[in-house]
C-alpha positions as CSV (number, residue, x, y, z in Angstrom):
1,M,-37.1,-27.7,4.5
2,S,-35.3,-29.0,7.5
3,Q,-34.3,-32.6,7.6
4,Y,-35.5,-32.9,11.2
5,R,-39.2,-32.4,10.2
6,T,-39.5,-36.1,9.1
7,R,-38.7,-37.7,12.4
8,S,-41.3,-40.2,13.7
9,L,-43.4,-39.3,16.8
10,H,-44.6,-42.1,19.1
11,V,-47.0,-41.4,22.0
12,E,-48.6,-43.6,24.6
13,N,-52.2,-42.4,24.6
14,E,-54.7,-40.1,23.1
15,H,-54.2,-37.5,25.8
16,D,-50.6,-37.1,24.8
17,V,-51.7,-36.9,21.1
18,E,-54.2,-34.1,22.0
19,K,-51.4,-32.2,23.7
20,G,-48.7,-32.8,21.1
21,G,-50.6,-32.5,17.8
22,R,-53.4,-29.9,17.8
23,A,-54.8,-28.9,14.5
24,M,-53.5,-25.6,13.2
25,Q,-55.2,-23.1,11.0
26,T,-53.5,-21.9,7.9
27,E,-52.6,-18.3,7.5
28,N,-56.1,-17.6,6.2
29,P,-58.3,-18.0,9.2
30,Q,-61.3,-18.7,7.0
31,R,-59.7,-22.0,5.9
32,H,-59.2,-24.9,8.3
33,D,-56.8,-27.0,6.4
34,K,-55.2,-29.8,8.5
35,I,-51.6,-28.8,8.8
36,T,-50.0,-31.7,10.7
37,S,-46.9,-32.6,12.5
38,P,-44.4,-34.6,10.5
39,A,-45.5,-38.1,11.6
40,R,-49.2,-37.7,11.0
41,E,-50.8,-40.0,8.5
42,E,-54.4,-39.5,7.4
43,D,-56.6,-42.4,8.3
44,G,-59.5,-42.3,5.9
45,N,-61.8,-39.3,5.5
46,D,-63.1,-39.1,9.1
47,G,-60.8,-36.4,10.2
48,R,-58.6,-38.7,12.4
49,Y,-54.8,-38.9,12.2
50,T,-52.4,-41.6,13.3
51,Y,-49.5,-40.9,15.6
52,G,-47.6,-44.1,16.0
53,H,-50.4,-46.4,17.2
54,A,-52.8,-43.8,18.7
55,K,-55.5,-41.7,17.1
56,A,-56.6,-38.2,17.9
57,Q,-59.8,-36.4,16.9
58,I,-59.2,-33.0,15.3
59,R,-60.6,-30.3,17.4
60,S,-63.2,-27.8,16.0
61,P,-61.9,-24.9,13.9
62,G,-62.8,-22.5,16.5
63,D,-60.3,-24.1,18.8
64,A,-57.5,-24.2,16.3
65,L,-54.4,-22.0,16.6
66,T,-53.5,-19.4,14.1
67,L,-50.4,-20.4,12.3
68,R,-47.7,-17.7,12.1
69,R,-46.0,-17.0,8.8
70,R,-42.4,-18.2,9.0
71,P,-40.1,-15.2,8.5
72,Q,-38.8,-15.1,4.9
73,R,-35.2,-15.0,6.0
74,L,-35.6,-18.4,7.8
75,S,-37.6,-20.3,5.2
76,S,-34.5,-21.7,3.4
77,L,-32.4,-22.4,6.5
78,S,-31.9,-25.6,8.3
79,D,-32.5,-25.9,12.0
80,S,-28.8,-25.7,12.7
81,E,-28.5,-22.5,10.7
82,V,-31.5,-21.1,12.5
83,L,-29.7,-21.8,15.8
84,E,-26.6,-20.0,14.5
85,E,-28.8,-17.1,13.5
86,A,-30.2,-17.0,17.0
87,E,-26.8,-16.9,18.5
88,R,-25.7,-14.1,16.3
89,F,-28.8,-12.1,17.3
90,V,-28.2,-12.7,21.0
91,N,-24.5,-11.7,20.8
92,A,-25.3,-8.6,18.7
93,K,-28.0,-7.3,20.9
94,K,-26.3,-8.1,24.2
95,L,-28.8,-10.7,25.3
96,N,-26.2,-13.3,26.1
97,K,-27.6,-14.4,29.5
98,F,-30.7,-15.5,27.6
99,M,-28.9,-17.6,25.0
100,L,-30.7,-20.9,25.8
101,L,-34.0,-19.2,25.8
102,F,-33.5,-17.6,22.4
103,R,-32.2,-20.8,20.9
104,T,-35.5,-22.5,21.8
105,A,-37.5,-19.5,20.8
106,A,-35.8,-19.5,17.3
107,L,-36.8,-23.2,16.8
108,I,-40.4,-22.3,17.8
109,V,-40.4,-19.5,15.2
110,H,-38.9,-21.9,12.6
111,H,-41.5,-24.6,13.4
112,P,-44.7,-22.8,14.5
113,D,-46.8,-25.9,13.8
114,D,-44.6,-28.7,15.4
115,Y,-42.4,-27.0,18.0
116,E,-43.2,-29.5,20.7
117,T,-41.7,-32.3,18.6
118,I,-38.6,-30.3,17.6
119,C,-37.9,-28.9,21.1
120,D,-38.6,-32.1,23.1
121,P,-35.2,-33.9,23.8
122,A,-37.1,-37.0,24.7
123,I,-38.5,-37.2,21.2
124,N,-36.0,-35.4,19.0
125,H,-32.4,-36.4,19.8
126,T,-31.0,-34.4,16.9
127,F,-30.1,-31.5,19.2
128,D,-28.4,-33.5,21.9
129,Y,-25.3,-31.6,21.2
130,V,-27.0,-28.2,21.6
131,R,-28.2,-26.8,24.9
132,L,-31.7,-25.6,24.7
133,H,-34.1,-24.0,27.2
134,P,-36.3,-26.9,28.4
135,L,-40.0,-26.1,27.8
136,R,-41.9,-26.5,31.1
137,E,-45.5,-27.7,31.1
138,E,-46.7,-24.3,32.1
139,E,-44.9,-22.7,29.1
140,L,-46.3,-25.4,26.8
141,E,-49.8,-24.7,28.0
142,F,-49.5,-21.0,27.3
143,L,-48.1,-21.7,23.9
144,R,-50.8,-24.1,23.0
145,D,-53.7,-22.0,24.3
146,E,-52.6,-18.4,23.4
147,N,-54.9,-18.2,20.4
148,I,-57.6,-20.5,21.9
149,K,-57.9,-18.6,25.1
150,R,-57.4,-15.3,23.4
151,W,-58.6,-13.1,26.3
152,H,-56.4,-14.7,28.9
153,Q,-53.6,-12.1,28.9
154,P,-51.2,-10.7,31.5
155,R,-52.3,-7.9,33.8
156,A,-49.7,-5.5,32.4
157,L,-51.3,-5.8,29.0
158,Y,-54.8,-5.1,30.4
159,W,-53.4,-2.2,32.4
160,T,-52.0,-0.8,29.1
161,V,-55.4,-1.2,27.5
162,I,-57.2,0.4,30.4
163,L,-55.0,3.5,30.2
164,C,-55.4,3.6,26.4
165,S,-59.1,3.4,26.9
166,I,-59.1,6.3,29.4
167,G,-57.2,8.3,26.8
168,A,-59.9,7.5,24.2
169,A,-62.6,8.5,26.7
170,V,-60.9,11.9,27.0
171,Q,-61.3,12.3,23.3
172,G,-65.0,11.5,23.3
173,W,-65.8,13.6,26.3
174,D,-64.0,16.6,24.7
175,Q,-66.3,16.2,21.6
176,T,-69.6,16.2,23.5
177,G,-68.8,18.9,26.0
178,S,-69.3,21.4,23.2
179,N,-72.4,19.5,21.9
180,G,-74.4,20.5,25.0
181,A,-72.7,23.8,25.5
182,N,-73.7,24.9,21.9
183,I,-77.2,25.6,23.2
184,F,-76.0,27.9,26.0
185,F,-72.6,29.6,25.4
186,P,-73.2,31.7,22.2
187,P,-75.5,34.2,23.8
188,D,-73.3,34.4,27.0
189,L,-70.2,35.2,24.9
190,G,-71.9,37.7,22.6
191,I,-72.3,35.5,19.5
192,P,-76.1,34.6,19.5
193,I,-77.2,32.5,16.5
194,T,-80.9,32.8,16.9
195,A,-82.9,34.0,13.8
196,D,-83.7,37.4,15.4
197,S,-80.0,38.2,15.9
198,P,-78.7,40.8,13.3
199,D,-75.3,38.9,13.0
200,A,-76.7,35.4,13.1
201,N,-74.9,34.2,9.9
202,I,-71.5,35.5,11.0
203,N,-72.0,34.2,14.5
204,A,-73.0,30.7,13.2
205,W,-69.6,30.6,11.4
206,I,-67.8,31.6,14.7
207,V,-69.6,28.9,16.7
208,G,-68.7,26.4,14.0
209,L,-65.0,27.6,14.2
210,I,-65.0,27.2,18.0
211,N,-66.4,23.7,17.6
212,A,-63.9,22.9,14.9
213,A,-60.9,24.5,16.6
214,P,-59.5,21.4,18.3
215,Y,-59.7,19.4,15.1
216,L,-58.0,22.2,13.0
217,S,-55.2,22.5,15.6
218,A,-54.8,18.7,15.8
219,A,-54.8,18.3,12.0
220,F,-52.3,21.0,11.1
221,L,-50.0,20.7,14.1
222,G,-50.9,18.2,16.8
223,C,-50.8,15.1,14.7
224,F,-47.4,16.0,13.3
225,L,-45.9,16.8,16.7
226,A,-46.5,13.2,17.5
227,D,-43.5,12.1,15.5
228,P,-40.8,14.1,17.3
229,L,-42.5,13.5,20.7
230,N,-42.5,9.8,20.1
231,L,-38.9,9.9,18.9
232,Y,-37.5,11.6,22.0
233,L,-40.0,10.7,24.7
234,G,-41.3,7.3,23.7
235,R,-44.9,6.3,23.4
236,R,-45.6,6.9,27.1
237,G,-43.9,10.3,27.2
238,A,-45.9,11.4,24.1
239,I,-49.2,10.3,25.8
240,F,-48.3,12.0,29.0
241,T,-47.6,15.3,27.2
242,A,-50.9,15.0,25.3
243,A,-52.8,14.3,28.5
244,V,-51.4,17.6,30.0
245,F,-52.7,19.5,27.0
246,C,-56.0,17.7,27.4
247,L,-56.2,18.8,31.0
248,G,-55.1,22.4,31.3
249,P,-57.0,24.0,28.3
250,V,-60.2,22.1,29.2
251,L,-60.1,23.6,32.7
252,G,-59.3,27.0,31.2
253,S,-62.3,26.8,29.0
254,A,-64.6,26.8,32.0
255,F,-63.3,30.2,33.1
256,V,-63.2,32.2,29.8
257,Q,-64.9,35.5,29.4
258,T,-64.8,36.0,25.6
259,W,-65.2,33.8,22.6
260,Q,-61.7,34.5,21.6
261,Q,-60.4,33.1,24.9
262,L,-62.6,30.0,24.4
263,L,-61.2,29.6,20.8
264,T,-57.6,29.8,22.2
265,C,-58.3,27.1,24.8
266,R,-59.8,24.8,22.2
267,L,-56.9,25.3,19.8
268,L,-54.5,24.3,22.6
269,L,-56.7,21.3,23.4
270,G,-56.3,20.2,19.8
271,L,-52.5,19.9,20.2
272,G,-53.1,17.2,22.9
273,M,-55.9,15.6,20.9
274,G,-53.7,15.2,17.8
275,V,-50.8,13.7,19.7
276,K,-53.0,11.4,21.7
277,A,-55.1,10.2,18.8
278,T,-51.9,9.4,16.8
279,T,-50.0,7.7,19.6
280,I,-52.5,5.7,21.7
281,P,-53.6,3.4,18.8
282,I,-49.9,2.8,17.9
283,F,-49.1,2.1,21.6
284,A,-51.9,-0.4,21.9
285,T,-51.1,-2.0,18.5
286,E,-47.4,-2.5,19.3
287,S,-48.2,-4.0,22.7
288,S,-50.9,-6.5,21.7
289,P,-50.6,-10.0,20.4
290,A,-51.9,-10.5,16.8
291,S,-54.8,-12.8,17.9
292,I,-56.6,-10.0,19.7
293,R,-54.8,-6.9,18.3
294,G,-57.9,-5.7,16.4
295,A,-60.2,-6.0,19.5
296,L,-57.7,-4.3,21.9
297,V,-56.9,-1.5,19.5
298,M,-60.5,-0.9,18.7
299,C,-61.0,-0.2,22.4
300,W,-59.9,3.3,21.2
301,Q,-63.2,3.8,19.4
302,M,-65.3,1.9,22.0
303,W,-64.0,4.1,24.8
304,V,-64.3,7.2,22.6
305,A,-68.0,6.2,22.4
306,F,-68.0,5.7,26.2
307,G,-66.5,9.2,26.6
308,I,-69.2,10.6,24.4
309,L,-71.8,8.8,26.6
310,M,-70.3,10.2,29.7
311,G,-70.1,13.7,28.2
312,V,-73.7,13.7,27.1
313,S,-74.7,12.3,30.5
314,F,-72.9,15.1,32.3
315,N,-74.5,17.6,29.9
316,L,-77.9,16.2,30.9
317,A,-77.1,16.1,34.6
318,V,-76.2,19.8,34.8
319,W,-78.4,21.3,32.1
320,N,-80.7,23.1,34.5
321,T,-78.1,24.3,37.1
322,G,-78.1,27.9,36.1
323,I,-76.5,30.4,33.6
324,H,-73.0,28.9,33.9
325,V,-74.1,25.4,32.8
326,W,-72.0,25.5,29.7
327,R,-68.9,26.2,31.8
328,L,-69.5,22.9,33.6
329,Q,-70.1,21.1,30.4
330,L,-66.9,22.2,28.8
331,G,-64.7,21.8,31.9
332,S,-66.0,18.3,32.7
333,A,-63.8,16.7,30.1
334,A,-60.9,17.2,32.5
335,I,-62.3,14.4,34.7
336,P,-60.8,11.4,32.6
337,A,-57.6,13.3,31.8
338,I,-56.5,13.2,35.4
339,P,-56.0,9.4,35.7
340,L,-54.3,9.4,32.3
341,V,-51.7,11.9,33.5
342,I,-51.1,9.9,36.6
343,G,-51.2,6.3,35.3
344,I,-49.5,6.2,32.0
345,Y,-46.0,5.6,33.3
346,F,-47.2,2.5,35.2
347,C,-47.5,0.8,31.7
348,P,-44.6,-0.9,30.1
349,E,-43.2,1.0,27.1
350,S,-43.9,-0.3,23.6
351,P,-41.4,-3.1,22.8
352,R,-41.3,-2.0,19.2
353,W,-40.4,1.5,20.2
354,Y,-37.4,0.1,22.0
355,I,-36.5,-1.9,19.0
356,K,-36.7,1.2,16.9
357,Q,-34.1,2.7,19.3
358,N,-32.0,-0.5,19.0
359,K,-32.6,-1.2,22.7
360,Y,-33.4,-4.9,22.5
361,L,-32.7,-5.7,26.1
362,E,-35.3,-3.1,27.1
363,A,-37.7,-4.5,24.4
364,F,-37.3,-8.0,25.9
365,T,-38.0,-6.7,29.4
366,S,-41.2,-5.0,28.1
367,L,-42.3,-8.1,26.3
368,R,-41.8,-10.2,29.4
369,R,-44.4,-8.0,31.1
370,L,-46.8,-8.1,28.2
371,R,-46.6,-11.9,27.7
372,H,-47.3,-14.7,30.1
373,T,-43.9,-16.5,29.8
374,D,-40.4,-15.6,28.9
375,I,-40.4,-18.1,26.0
376,Q,-43.3,-16.2,24.4
377,A,-41.5,-12.9,24.9
378,A,-38.3,-14.3,23.4
379,R,-40.2,-15.9,20.5
380,D,-42.0,-12.6,19.6
381,L,-38.7,-10.6,19.9
382,F,-36.8,-12.9,17.6
383,Y,-39.7,-13.0,15.2
384,I,-39.9,-9.2,15.0
385,Y,-36.1,-9.0,14.5
386,E,-36.2,-11.6,11.7
387,Q,-39.1,-9.9,9.9
388,L,-37.4,-6.5,10.1
389,N,-34.3,-7.9,8.6
390,G,-36.3,-9.5,5.8
391,L,-37.7,-8.0,2.6
392,F,-39.8,-5.0,3.5
393,I,-38.8,-1.7,1.9
394,S,-36.4,-2.9,-0.8
395,G,-34.7,-5.1,1.8
396,Q,-33.8,-2.1,3.9
397,E,-36.4,-2.0,6.7
398,S,-33.9,-2.8,9.4
399,E,-31.6,0.0,8.4
400,L,-34.5,2.4,8.0
401,V,-35.8,1.6,11.5
402,H,-32.5,2.3,13.2
403,Q,-31.3,5.2,11.0
404,K,-31.1,8.3,13.2
405,G,-30.3,11.0,10.6
406,R,-33.4,10.7,8.4
407,G,-35.7,13.7,8.9
408,Y,-39.4,13.9,9.1
409,A,-39.8,15.4,5.6
410,A,-37.9,12.5,4.0
411,R,-40.0,9.9,5.7
412,F,-43.2,11.8,5.0
413,L,-42.4,12.0,1.3
414,E,-41.7,8.2,1.2
415,L,-45.3,7.6,2.2
416,F,-46.2,8.7,-1.3
417,T,-43.2,7.8,-3.4
418,D,-42.5,4.2,-2.3
419,K,-44.8,2.2,-4.6
420,K,-43.8,-1.3,-3.2
421,R,-44.9,-0.9,0.4
422,L,-45.8,2.5,1.7
423,R,-48.0,4.1,-0.9
424,P,-50.6,1.3,-0.9
425,A,-50.8,1.5,2.9
426,T,-51.0,5.3,2.8
427,I,-53.9,5.2,0.4
428,A,-55.8,2.6,2.4
429,A,-55.3,4.5,5.7
430,F,-56.2,7.8,4.1
431,L,-59.4,6.3,2.7
432,V,-60.6,4.6,5.9
433,M,-60.0,7.8,7.8
434,I,-61.6,10.2,5.4
435,C,-64.6,7.9,5.0
436,Q,-65.2,8.1,8.7
437,Q,-66.0,11.7,8.1
438,L,-67.8,11.2,4.8
439,R,-70.4,9.0,6.5
440,G,-71.7,12.0,8.6
441,I,-71.4,10.8,12.1
442,N,-69.8,14.0,13.4
443,I,-72.9,16.0,12.3
444,I,-74.6,13.9,15.0
445,T,-71.7,14.0,17.5
446,F,-71.3,17.8,17.3
447,Y,-74.8,18.9,16.6
448,S,-77.2,16.2,17.7
449,S,-78.8,18.6,20.3
450,T,-79.2,21.2,17.5
451,V,-80.7,18.6,15.1
452,F,-83.2,17.3,17.7
453,K,-84.2,20.8,18.7
454,D,-84.8,21.8,15.0
455,A,-87.0,18.7,14.8
456,G,-89.3,20.2,17.4
457,A,-87.8,18.9,20.7
458,S,-87.4,21.1,23.8
459,D,-83.9,21.8,25.3
460,E,-84.3,19.0,27.8
461,A,-85.7,16.5,25.2
462,A,-82.8,17.4,22.8
463,L,-80.3,16.6,25.5
464,W,-82.1,13.3,26.2
465,G,-81.9,12.6,22.4
466,S,-78.1,13.2,22.5
467,W,-77.8,10.9,25.5
468,G,-79.6,8.2,23.6
469,F,-77.1,8.7,20.7
470,G,-74.2,8.4,23.1
471,L,-75.6,5.2,24.7
472,I,-76.2,3.5,21.4
473,D,-72.7,4.5,20.1
474,F,-71.1,2.8,23.1
475,L,-73.3,-0.3,23.4
476,F,-73.0,-1.2,19.7
477,A,-69.2,-0.8,19.8
478,I,-69.1,-3.8,22.1
479,P,-70.1,-6.4,19.4
480,A,-67.2,-5.2,17.3
481,L,-64.8,-6.5,20.0
482,Y,-65.9,-10.0,18.9
483,T,-66.2,-9.4,15.1
484,I,-63.3,-7.2,14.1
485,D,-60.7,-10.0,14.3
486,P,-62.6,-13.1,13.0
487,W,-64.7,-11.2,10.4
488,G,-62.1,-8.7,9.4
489,R,-61.9,-4.9,9.0
490,R,-62.8,-4.8,5.3
491,T,-65.9,-7.0,5.8
492,L,-67.3,-4.8,8.6
493,L,-67.0,-1.7,6.5
494,L,-68.4,-3.1,3.4
495,F,-71.4,-4.4,5.3
496,T,-72.2,-1.2,7.3
497,F,-71.7,1.6,4.8
498,P,-74.9,0.8,2.7
499,Q,-76.9,0.6,6.0
500,M,-75.6,4.0,7.1
501,A,-76.6,5.5,3.7
502,W,-80.2,4.5,3.8
503,T,-80.7,5.3,7.5
504,L,-79.2,8.8,7.1
505,F,-81.4,9.4,4.0
506,A,-84.5,8.3,5.9
507,A,-83.7,10.6,8.8
508,G,-83.5,13.5,6.4
509,C,-86.8,12.6,4.7
510,C,-88.5,12.8,8.1
511,S,-88.3,16.6,7.9
512,L,-91.2,16.4,5.4
513,I,-93.5,15.3,8.2
514,K,-95.5,18.2,9.6
515,D,-96.4,16.7,13.0
516,N,-93.6,17.8,15.4
517,T,-94.0,14.8,17.7
518,V,-93.9,12.2,15.0
519,H,-91.1,14.1,13.2
520,A,-88.9,14.2,16.3
521,V,-89.5,10.5,17.1
522,L,-88.7,9.3,13.6
523,V,-85.6,11.4,13.3
524,A,-84.3,10.1,16.6
525,M,-85.1,6.5,15.5
526,F,-83.3,6.6,12.2
527,I,-80.3,8.5,13.8
528,F,-80.1,5.8,16.4
529,I,-80.1,3.0,13.8
530,F,-77.5,4.9,11.8
531,T,-75.4,5.2,15.0
532,A,-75.7,1.4,15.7
533,F,-74.3,0.5,12.2
534,Y,-71.6,3.1,12.6
535,S,-70.4,1.7,15.9
536,I,-70.1,-1.8,14.5
537,G,-68.1,-0.9,11.5
538,E,-66.7,2.5,10.6
539,G,-66.4,3.5,14.3
540,P,-63.8,1.0,15.4
541,V,-62.0,0.2,12.2
542,P,-60.2,3.4,11.0
543,F,-57.9,4.0,14.0
544,T,-57.3,0.2,14.4
545,Y,-56.5,-0.2,10.7
546,S,-54.3,2.9,10.3
547,A,-52.2,2.0,13.4
548,E,-51.2,-1.3,12.0
549,V,-50.7,-0.8,8.2
550,F,-47.5,1.2,8.3
551,P,-44.1,-0.5,8.9
552,L,-42.2,0.4,12.1
553,S,-39.8,2.8,10.3
554,H,-42.8,5.0,9.2
555,R,-45.5,4.2,11.8
556,E,-45.6,7.5,13.6
557,V,-45.4,9.7,10.5
558,G,-47.9,7.5,8.7
559,M,-50.4,7.4,11.5
560,G,-49.9,11.1,12.0
561,F,-50.9,11.8,8.4
562,A,-53.9,9.4,8.7
563,V,-55.2,11.0,11.9
564,A,-54.6,14.5,10.5
565,T,-56.7,13.6,7.6
566,N,-59.5,12.4,9.9
567,L,-59.4,15.4,12.2
568,L,-59.1,17.9,9.3
569,W,-62.3,16.6,7.8
570,A,-64.0,16.5,11.2
571,A,-63.2,20.2,11.4
572,I,-64.6,20.8,7.9
573,V,-67.8,19.0,8.9
574,S,-68.0,21.0,12.1
575,V,-67.5,24.4,10.4
576,T,-69.7,23.8,7.4
577,F,-72.7,21.9,8.8
578,P,-74.5,24.9,10.5
579,S,-74.4,26.8,7.2
580,M,-75.3,23.7,5.2
581,L,-78.3,23.0,7.4
582,A,-79.5,26.6,6.9
583,A,-79.0,26.6,3.1
584,M,-80.0,23.0,2.2
585,G,-82.4,22.2,5.0
586,T,-82.4,18.9,7.0
587,I,-83.3,16.7,4.0
588,G,-80.7,18.3,1.8
589,A,-77.9,18.1,4.3
590,F,-78.6,14.5,5.3
591,S,-79.1,13.3,1.7
592,F,-75.8,14.8,0.8
593,Y,-74.0,12.7,3.5
594,A,-76.0,9.6,2.5
595,G,-74.6,10.0,-1.0
596,L,-71.1,10.2,0.5
597,N,-71.7,6.9,2.2
598,V,-72.3,5.3,-1.1
599,L,-69.1,6.9,-2.5
600,A,-67.1,5.6,0.5
601,F,-68.4,2.1,0.0
602,I,-67.0,2.1,-3.6
603,L,-63.6,3.5,-2.6
604,L,-63.1,1.0,0.2
605,F,-64.1,-1.9,-1.9
606,L,-61.5,-1.0,-4.5
607,F,-58.5,0.1,-2.3
608,M,-58.7,-1.5,1.2
609,P,-56.8,-4.8,1.7
610,E,-57.7,-7.0,4.7
611,T,-55.3,-7.1,7.7
612,K,-57.0,-9.3,10.2
613,Q,-55.0,-11.7,12.4
614,C,-51.6,-10.9,10.8
615,A,-48.5,-10.1,12.8
616,L,-47.6,-6.4,12.2
617,E,-44.4,-7.5,10.4
618,D,-46.3,-9.8,8.1
619,L,-48.3,-6.9,6.6
620,D,-45.5,-6.3,4.2
621,H,-46.9,-9.1,2.1
622,T,-50.5,-7.7,2.3
623,F,-49.4,-4.3,0.9
624,A,-47.0,-5.6,-1.7
625,T,-49.6,-5.1,-4.4
626,S,-50.0,-1.5,-5.7
627,A,-53.3,0.2,-5.2
628,P,-54.4,0.2,-8.9
629,D,-53.5,-3.5,-9.2
630,F,-55.5,-4.3,-6.1
631,A,-58.5,-2.4,-7.4
632,L,-58.3,-4.3,-10.7
633,Q,-58.0,-7.6,-8.8
634,K,-61.2,-6.8,-6.9
635,I,-63.1,-5.8,-10.0
636,E,-62.0,-9.0,-11.8
637,E,-63.0,-11.1,-8.7
638,T,-66.4,-9.5,-8.7
639,R,-66.9,-10.0,-12.4
640,S,-65.9,-13.6,-12.1
641,R,-68.2,-14.2,-9.1
642,L,-71.2,-12.6,-10.9
643,T,-70.5,-14.6,-14.1
644,R,-70.3,-17.8,-12.0
645,R,-73.6,-17.1,-10.2
646,R,-75.3,-16.2,-13.5
647,N,-74.1,-19.5,-15.0
648,Q,-75.3,-21.4,-12.0
649,A,-78.7,-19.7,-12.1
650,G,-78.9,-20.6,-15.8
651,Q,-78.0,-24.3,-15.1
652,R,-80.7,-24.5,-12.4
653,E,-83.3,-23.1,-14.8
654,E,-82.3,-25.7,-17.4
655,E,-82.6,-28.4,-14.8
656,D,-86.0,-27.2,-13.7
657,S,-87.3,-27.0,-17.2
């Protein structure tokens, strides 16, 4: 602990106290402990603290700042030693012209809860012999308010989020173009699936393969191309390449003459989808501040849902335009791909990608665009550097980040062989991704028109039902913007999976109703309720969670594996559902997926740690516990909680008697 943290602080009025001594939250946002500046003395139990001769009322917990974890390497250093560390960093990374700025930034990192006291020369005369960057009032305001006014961010950050959102919309529109086209293209391409067709069973598998083709291609090749593309082209270059593959093959699918040509176009589309789904969440994650990272990265899922809505809206708009309607439905997904191709290079590159290339000056330039002030950018860069040089993977994270000769295979194997950091993260990311498919949403995404038509709806009514699904999927993703960071990823999933299980089971049971009108209405109602719960929880969480759990050295390969898992199982669902529906009926198929929701709840409860409101470099501590040990901890916590509640209930019964 630094000797300078015990200096007295005198202020003239309560306004100055409010500015200089705001209450800080602890690392756990659910607690609101009063972490005070050095000179605070508690005055009774009324929540007021003394600064010299003035008193200040502690603000509400909702206004409190989130306290950063001090980097482990700095925890045992004095302020003078921290300044020396900052000077070594600046000299090593050729940032010499920003020396004063990084000295002050280092002190802010070292004293996240009382930096105003430490960095103010009018109060703290200890550093009179050291030149520091003077903190202007504007900079102080941004530092004070960055976690209170969470949505007040620079335009460059919002532009990055907008482009990432457009990329997500491309993904959703690609999914639903085939949803509407499934009704029309099979007979046009010589693969009818009606009951009177002699090859209906074989054709059903072909249609399933065409629907699944992008996901198979993405899972087996596209996701794993993301690593070399990111390495050599950067995040923006990888997204640009993916956007090109999401544009050309989609336009080509509107002009195909055989099902084999359509299959080829959709396989090429999958390459772009795999790279894009892997890279865009990482790009958003690495560019966002921790306080709103979950909300900004979950824009991926929200705008996937928006793309789904736009896709089903276009399907509905053109459904009665003639025999080539399915060509318009498939080709329409090119619409959002065009601005993605044009706009991605107007975004700043990911600062952490530059750090991985050991280009710290470029990383600082990028952070200056993504943060309001230079002092925030310098603080974040120094913080990342110190965390990377701390204890991550056997103390070697910094070397692993910058090591050029390590191949893809070596890093991929380390996802499973490193027990201290990577394996727990890999298991957690794998589970949240595979559980997104186990819950059955893609049987609705891919086949909602078919499901509604089998329930007795007309072609037009089936398309309207799919439109309702897309609308609810988008609208109920909006509340997750405001819950994913304060409530947490784990909480959202554990709440929504049981709800999805009973609603999917209820939708299947509606097939027992003989009245077609009542049958169709109830099926639609339960599917819509199911979709609402999905959009709040398992919709936004998987890509957000998987993009943040891996350390920088393994982020692309880890995210690639997680996305490949998700898309592979999306392909399996797409291929198998038509045959499953024919063999098991609606109630059997829906009940099967309802049971998988229960299984998913158990797996996530046991193996998914929480990551909310932690800096990316701090997640090393979160995943320091092995997966089996974490599961045992959760079982023991649950057993203790149940025992405590049982004892409390027994005590109440004794008191009542």
